[in-house]
C-alpha positions in Angstrom: 0.4 -65.6 -104.6 3.8 -64.7 -104.9 3.0 -60.9 -104.5 1.0 -61.3 -101.3 4.1 -62.9 -99.6 6.7 -60.0 -100.7 4.1 -57.5 -99.1 3.3 -59.2 -96.0 7.4 -59.6 -95.5 7.8 -56.0 -96.0 4.8 -55.4 -93.6 6.5 -57.1 -90.9 9.7 -56.1 -91.1 8.5 -52.7 -91.5 5.9 -53.1 -88.4 8.3 -55.1 -86.2 11.4 -53.2 -86.5 9.5 -50.1 -84.6 7.7 -47.7 -86.6 11.1 -46.2 -88.1 12.0 -47.2 -91.5 15.6 -47.7 -91.3 17.9 -47.1 -94.3 20.2 -50.2 -93.5 19.9 -53.0 -90.9 23.0 -55.2 -90.0 23.3 -58.4 -89.0 22.2 -59.7 -85.5 25.0 -60.4 -83.0 27.7 -58.8 -84.8 27.9 -56.2 -82.1 25.9 -57.7 -79.4 23.9 -61.1 -79.1 20.3 -59.7 -79.8 21.2 -56.5 -81.5 21.7 -55.4 -84.8 23.3 -52.0 -86.2 20.9 -49.7 -87.8 21.5 -46.7 -90.0 19.1 -43.6 -90.5 20.0 -40.6 -92.6 23.7 -41.6 -91.7 23.0 -41.8 -88.3 23.5 -45.1 -86.3 21.7 -46.8 -83.5 20.9 -50.5 -82.0 17.7 -52.7 -82.9 16.8 -55.4 -80.6 15.8 -58.8 -82.2 12.4 -58.6 -80.6 11.8 -55.3 -82.6 12.5 -52.6 -79.9 14.5 -49.8 -80.7 17.5 -50.0 -78.3 19.3 -47.0 -79.1 17.9 -44.4 -81.4 20.2 -43.9 -84.5 21.9 -40.7 -83.5 25.7 -41.6 -83.8 28.1 -40.9 -86.7 29.7 -44.0 -85.5 29.4 -46.8 -83.3 32.8 -49.1 -82.4 32.5 -52.8 -81.2 31.7 -53.7 -77.5 35.3 -54.2 -75.7 35.1 -56.8 -72.7 38.0 -54.9 -71.4 36.2 -51.7 -70.4 33.3 -53.2 -68.9 32.0 -54.5 -72.4 31.7 -50.8 -73.1 31.3 -49.5 -76.8 33.1 -46.1 -78.1 30.8 -43.8 -79.9 31.2 -40.6 -82.3 28.6 -37.6 -82.4 29.2 -34.8 -84.0 32.9 -35.3 -83.7 33.1 -36.1 -80.3 33.4 -39.1 -78.3 31.9 -41.0 -75.6 30.9 -44.6 -74.3 27.7 -46.8 -74.3 27.2 -50.0 -72.2 26.1 -53.3 -73.1 22.5 -52.1 -72.0 22.3 -49.3 -74.5 22.8 -46.5 -71.8 25.2 -43.8 -72.6 27.6 -44.0 -69.7 29.8 -41.2 -71.2 28.4 -38.4 -73.1 30.0 -37.5 -76.4 32.1 -34.6 -75.5 35.6 -35.1 -75.7 37.5 -34.8 -78.9 39.9 -37.8 -77.9 39.7 -40.8 -75.3 42.8 -42.4 -75.6 43.0 -46.3 -74.3 42.1 -47.1 -70.7 44.9 -48.3 -68.3 47.5 -46.8 -70.5 48.5 -44.2 -67.7 46.9 -45.7 -64.6 44.5 -48.6 -64.2 40.7 -47.8 -65.0 41.6 -44.6 -66.2 41.5 -43.2 -69.9 43.1 -39.8 -70.9 40.5 -37.5 -72.6 40.7 -34.3 -74.6 38.2 -31.4 -74.5 38.6 -27.9 -76.4 42.4 -29.1 -76.5 42.9 -29.6 -72.8 43.5 -32.8 -70.8 41.8 -34.7 -68.3 41.0 -37.9 -67.0 37.6 -40.3 -66.9 37.1 -43.7 -65.1 35.9 -46.7 -66.0 33.0 -46.3 -63.8 32.2 -43.0 -66.0 33.3 -40.5 -63.8 35.2 -37.5 -64.9 38.2 -37.7 -62.5 40.4 -34.9 -63.6 38.5 -31.9 -65.5 40.4 -31.2 -69.0 42.3 -28.2 -68.1 45.8 -29.2 -68.8 48.1 -28.6 -71.8 49.8 -31.8 -71.0 49.8 -34.9 -68.7 52.8 -36.4 -68.4 53.1 -40.2 -67.1 52.8 -41.3 -63.4 55.8 -42.0 -61.7 58.5 -39.7 -63.4 59.2 -37.4 -60.6 57.4 -39.1 -57.7 55.6 -42.8 -57.7 52.1 -41.7 -57.4 52.2 -38.2 -59.2 51.9 -37.3 -62.6 53.2 -33.8 -64.0 50.6 -31.9 -65.5 51.6 -28.4 -67.6 49.2 -25.3 -68.1 50.7 -22.3 -70.3 54.3 -23.2 -69.9 53.6 -23.8 -66.2 53.9 -27.4 -64.2 52.2 -29.0 -61.3 51.3 -31.9 -60.0 48.1 -34.6 -59.6 48.4 -37.5 -57.4 46.5 -41.1 -58.3 43.2 -39.7 -57.1 43.0 -37.2 -59.6 43.9 -34.3 -57.0 45.9 -31.4 -57.7 48.6 -31.3 -55.4 50.7 -28.3 -56.8 49.2 -25.6 -59.1 50.8 -25.5 -62.3 53.3 -22.6 -61.2 56.9 -24.0 -61.9 59.1 -23.6 -64.7 60.3 -27.2 -63.7 59.9 -29.8 -60.9 62.8 -32.0 -60.3 62.7 -35.8 -59.2 62.1 -36.1 -55.3 65.2 -37.4 -53.7 67.8 -36.3 -56.1 69.3 -33.7 -53.6 67.4 -34.8 -50.6 64.7 -37.2 -49.7 61.4 -36.3 -49.6 62.3 -32.8 -51.2 61.9 -32.0 -55.2 64.1 -29.2 -56.3 61.6 -26.5 -58.1 62.4 -23.4 -60.4 60.3 -20.6 -61.3 61.4 -17.4 -63.1 64.6 -18.9 -63.0 65.6 -19.1 -59.4 65.2 -22.4 -57.2 63.5 -23.7 -54.3 62.0 -26.8 -52.4 59.0 -28.6 -52.2 58.1 -31.4 -49.9 56.1 -34.4 -51.0 52.8 -33.2 -49.7 53.2 -30.7 -52.2 54.2 -27.8 -49.5 56.8 -25.1 -50.6 59.6 -25.6 -47.9 61.8 -23.1 -49.6 60.4 -20.6 -52.2 62.2 -20.3 -55.3 64.5 -17.6 -54.9 67.9 -18.9 -55.3 70.2 -18.4 -58.0 71.6 -21.9 -57.4 71.2 -24.3 -54.7 74.3 -26.6 -54.3 73.8 -30.1 -52.5 73.7 -31.2 -48.7 76.7 -31.9 -46.8 79.4 -30.2 -49.3 80.6 -27.6 -46.7 78.4 -28.6 -43.8 76.8 -31.7 -42.8 73.1 -31.3 -43.1 73.7 -27.6 -44.9 73.7 -26.7 -48.6 75.0 -23.5 -50.0 72.9 -21.3 -51.7 73.4 -18.5 -53.9 71.5 -15.3 -54.8 72.2 -12.3 -56.8 76.2 -13.7 -56.8 76.1 -14.0 -52.9 76.4 -16.9 -50.8 74.5 -18.2 -47.7 73.3 -21.6 -46.5 69.8 -23.7 -45.9 69.7 -26.6 -43.5 67.6 -29.8 -44.2 64.7 -28.4 -41.7 63.8 -26.1 -43.8 65.5 -22.9 -42.4 67.7 -20.3 -44.1 70.4 -20.5 -41.4 72.7 -18.0 -43.4 71.4 -15.3 -45.6 73.0 -15.1 -48.9 75.5 -12.3 -48.3 79.0 -13.3 -48.8 81.0 -13.4 -51.9 82.6 -16.9 -51.0 82.5 -19.1 -48.3 85.4 -21.5 -47.8 85.2 -25.0 -46.2 85.0 -25.2 -42.4 87.7 -26.5 -40.6 90.4 -24.6 -43.2 91.5 -22.2 -40.7 89.6 -23.0 -37.7 87.9 -26.2 -36.4 84.4 -24.7 -36.5 84.9 -21.8 -38.7 84.7 -21.1 -42.3 86.5 -18.1 -43.8 84.0 -15.6 -45.7 84.4 -12.8 -48.1 82.6 -9.9 -48.3 82.8 -6.6 -50.2 86.6 -7.9 -50.8 87.0 -8.3 -47.0 87.7 -11.5 -44.8 85.9 -12.8 -41.6 84.7 -15.9 -40.2 81.3 -17.9 -39.7 80.7 -20.3 -37.2 79.4 -23.9 -38.2 76.2 -22.5 -35.9 75.6 -19.8 -38.5 76.8 -17.0 -36.7 79.1 -14.4 -37.7 82.1 -15.0 -35.6 84.5 -12.3 -37.3 82.9 -9.4 -39.2 84.3 -9.4 -42.7 86.9 -6.2 -42.4 90.3 -7.6 -43.1 92.4 -7.7 -46.1 94.1 -10.9 -45.3 94.1 -13.4 -42.5 96.7 -15.7 -42.0 96.9 -19.4 -40.7 96.4 -19.8 -36.5 99.4 -20.7 -34.7 101.7 -19.8 -37.5 103.4 -16.6 -35.6 101.5 -17.2 -32.0 99.8 -20.3 -30.8 96.1 -19.4 -30.9 96.1 -16.3 -33.0 96.5 -15.6 -36.5 97.8 -12.7 -38.1 95.5 -10.1 -39.8 96.1 -7.2 -42.2 93.8 -4.2 -42.9 94.8 -1.2 -44.9 98.6 -2.5 -45.3 98.8 -2.7 -41.3 99.0 -5.8 -39.4 97.6 -7.0 -36.3 96.5 -10.2 -34.3 93.1 -12.6 -34.2 92.3 -14.5 -31.2 91.0 -18.1 -31.8 88.0 -16.7 -29.8 87.2 -14.1 -32.8 88.5 -11.4 -30.3 90.9 -9.0 -32.3 93.7 -8.9 -29.9 96.1 -6.7 -31.8 94.7 -4.1 -33.5 96.6 -4.1 -37.2 98.8 -0.7 -36.7 102.2 -2.7 -37.5 103.7 -2.0 -41.1 105.3 -5.3 -40.7 105.3 -8.4 -38.2 108.2 -11.0 -38.3 109.3 -14.1 -36.4 112.9 -14.9 -36.0 113.0 -16.4 -32.5 110.3 -13.7 -31.2 107.6 -12.1 -32.8 108.3 -8.4 -33.3 106.5 -5.8 -35.4 107.6 -2.9 -36.9 105.8 0.4 -36.1 106.8 4.6 -36.1 110.5 3.3 -37.4 111.4 0.8 -35.0 110.8 -3.2 -34.2 108.8 -4.1 -30.8 108.3 -7.2 -29.1 104.7 -8.7 -29.7 104.0 -10.9 -26.5 100.9 -13.1 -26.0 98.7 -12.0 -23.5 95.3 -13.0 -22.2 92.1 -11.2 -23.2 
């Protein structure tokens, strides 16, 4: 009689738990209310209390269901990870080398790694960002709703919708607003430019250096290229091409002019970006020092005068100019008076 009971138990167990004979059957309710973890040939699945096989043993590991992730359970198969839901459906196919915690970088998203590259999946089971980046940084480092991404040493950005706003192409992307609101400086091949908050390139990275706006001129920023200086404005326009070795402050010599140097010679630039006086003089003195409204200039060791309208009123021809009561110029061995005259 005892033998018959044992035989019957074995028969019921084998028959009711499906036609597969499992190596191990866990306790019901440990992972799921009516399910038991089963093992067959080193693989794991789930069996319902009614004997129905919910998930065939195919995973090398099944983690506990997590109520914080829709009640999903992490599964491992052939060294790759995915998720199943609490109905036994494979909501994320095991294809990732890593699945990081959900909500760590963005609510509802988890970073994943595939073939060494990183992307994102959502808690809806969708692949939001294809794994294609060497690295993905936290959102908000350069802009509230952007995350820096890196590929082959180049940087770009994705937004909160997973859209690639900026293709990885820059050596560095600086935070927005550091130099100008809604603009971010970018560098590429050692040169600098600007992008807008839409990802549009305002200034192609071509400058050796970009200085702060408003330092020399309101709404303008000094830029340098190959050692020469020019200006860009806050509308995205190159006002003055980089061609001067030096640009002084506006107003130092003339209310609305800046002294510029090119090829070692001096001239003037207006506050509208127009070259008022071509750089051709060795020296330019202050206006009104000798004659009101005029500035003494020199070229090749000879002296003359420039008006505050930018006109060379007296060509440089004097060996020397002095002011002793009256202004005189020394030429051809004698002194002659220099009087103010109209143009």
